C-alpha positions in Angstrom: -13.9 -21.5 -0.1 -10.3 -20.4 -0.2 -7.3 -22.1 1.3 -6.5 -21.2 4.9 -2.9 -20.8 5.9 -1.9 -21.2 9.6 -2.3 -17.8 11.3 1.0 -18.0 13.1 2.7 -18.5 9.7 0.8 -15.4 8.4 1.8 -13.3 11.4 5.4 -14.2 11.2 5.4 -13.4 7.4 3.7 -10.1 8.2 6.1 -9.2 10.9 9.1 -10.0 8.7 7.6 -7.9 5.9 7.0 -5.0 8.2 10.5 -5.2 9.7 11.9 -4.9 6.2 9.8 -2.6 4.0 7.5 -0.4 6.2 10.2 -0.1 8.9 12.6 1.3 6.2 10.0 3.7 4.7 8.6 4.9 8.0 11.6 4.6 10.3 15.0 4.4 8.7 14.7 6.9 5.9 13.1 9.7 8.0 15.7 9.0 10.7 18.5 9.1 8.2 17.2 12.5 6.9 16.4 14.1 10.3 18.3 12.1 12.9 15.0 12.8 14.6 16.2 16.3 15.6 13.8 19.2 15.5 14.3 21.7 12.7 12.4 25.0 12.5 8.7 24.4 12.0 7.5 24.2 8.4 6.1 27.4 7.1 7.2 29.0 10.4 4.0 27.7 12.1 4.4 25.9 15.4 0.9 24.4 14.7 2.5 22.2 12.1 4.2 20.2 14.9 0.8 19.5 16.5 -0.6 18.5 13.1 2.4 16.2 12.7 1.8 14.6 16.1 -1.9 14.2 15.2 -1.0 12.5 11.9 1.3 10.1 13.6 -1.3 9.3 16.3 -3.9 8.7 13.6 -1.6 6.8 11.3 -0.5 4.1 13.8 -3.9 2.6 14.5 -4.8 2.7 10.8 -1.7 0.8 9.9 -2.2 -1.6 12.7 -5.8 -2.3 11.7 -4.6 -2.9 8.1 -2.1 -5.5 9.3 -4.6 -7.2 11.6 -7.3 -7.5 9.0 -5.0 -8.8 6.3 -4.0 -11.7 8.5 -7.2 -12.4 10.4 -9.8 -11.7 7.8 -7.9 -11.8 4.5 -5.9 -14.9 5.5 -2.8 -13.4 3.9 0.0 -10.9 4.4 0.9 -7.5 3.0 3.7 -9.1 1.0 2.8 -9.6 -2.6 4.2 -13.2 -2.4 1.5 -14.2 0.1 -1.5 -11.9 -0.5 -4.9 -12.2 1.2 -7.1 -15.0 -0.2 -10.3 -13.2 1.0 -11.2 -9.6 0.0 -10.9 -7.4 3.1 -13.7 -4.8 3.4 -14.2 -4.2 7.1 -12.5 -1.9 9.6 -10.5 0.8 8.0 -11.1 -0.8 4.7 -14.7 0.5 4.9 -13.3 4.1 4.8 -10.6 3.8 2.2 -9.4 1.0 -0.1 -5.7 1.4 0.8 -5.4 2.0 4.6 -1.9 0.5 4.8 -0.5 3.0 2.4 -2.6 5.8 4.0 -1.3 4.9 7.4 2.3 4.9 6.1 1.8 8.3 4.4 0.2 9.7 7.6 3.2 8.5 9.7 5.8 9.9 7.3 4.0 13.2 6.7 3.5 13.5 10.4 7.3 13.1 11.0 8.0 15.7 8.3 5.7 18.2 10.1 6.8 17.3 13.6 10.5 17.5 12.9 10.1 20.5 10.5 11.7 18.6 7.6 10.9 19.6 4.0 13.0 16.7 2.8 10.9 14.2 4.7 7.8 15.9 3.2 9.3 15.4 -0.2 9.9 11.7 0.7 6.2 11.4 1.6 5.3 12.8 -1.7 7.6 10.4 -3.5 6.1 7.5 -1.5 2.6 8.6 -2.5 3.6 8.6 -6.2 5.2 5.2 -5.9 2.2 3.8 -4.0 -0.2 5.2 -6.5 1.6 3.7 -9.4 1.9 0.4 -7.7 -1.8 0.4 -6.8 -3.0 1.4 -10.3 -0.6 -0.7 -12.3 -0.4 -3.9 -10.2 -2.7 -4.1 -7.2 -6.0 -3.1 -8.7 -5.7 -5.3 -11.8 -4.6 -8.2 -9.6 -7.6 -7.6 -7.2 -10.0 -7.5 -10.2 -8.6 -10.7 -11.5 -8.7 -12.5 -8.1 -12.0 -11.2 -6.7 -14.0 -10.1 -9.8 -17.4 -8.6 -9.2 -16.9 -8.4 -5.4 -13.9 -6.2 -5.9 -15.6 -4.1 -8.5 -18.6 -3.4 -6.1 -16.1 -2.6 -3.3 -14.1 -0.3 -5.7 -17.2 1.6 -6.6 -18.3 2.0 -2.9 -15.0 3.0 -1.3 -12.5 5.7 -2.3 -8.9 4.8 -3.2 -7.0 7.4 -1.2 -9.1 10.0 0.7 -10.9 8.3 3.6 -14.6 9.0 4.0 -17.3 7.5 6.3 -19.0 4.4 4.8 -22.2 5.2 2.9 -25.1 2.7 2.7 -24.5 -1.0 2.2 -21.0 -2.1 1.2 -19.9 -5.4 -0.1 
């Protein structure tokens, strides 16, 4: 059985991490680019604003579920210095292996569409590339090392980036 850290300690660490990194990626950078002022709709389609609002509305609960499960089920934080000690495979993790990153990307892409900002859309693309490289080069090898066969079974059952409904039994 893995070591259990006090939950309050984990929540404080998670909140500090979120206040620094995700808040910058999701909030400060898009604000710095747009000042949260509406530009013309991307592609000249007003429907892109609705799609943006939908992505934001979908991204928030995905990101919140990711945080909740890392602390409550994984007994860790999103910060690499205090990662989960248990493999998290429930909730949004049943649909996609990286719901935290997917939530962040939905929020940033949603802002790009809502505010009509091609620059924020390019920011979202740069984030996806950085996330992908971090996941492939650091996180996945680390998870293989720490969780072994459990992670391999999970990796085979659940996609990395494109969410899909769970199929059959999962680890």
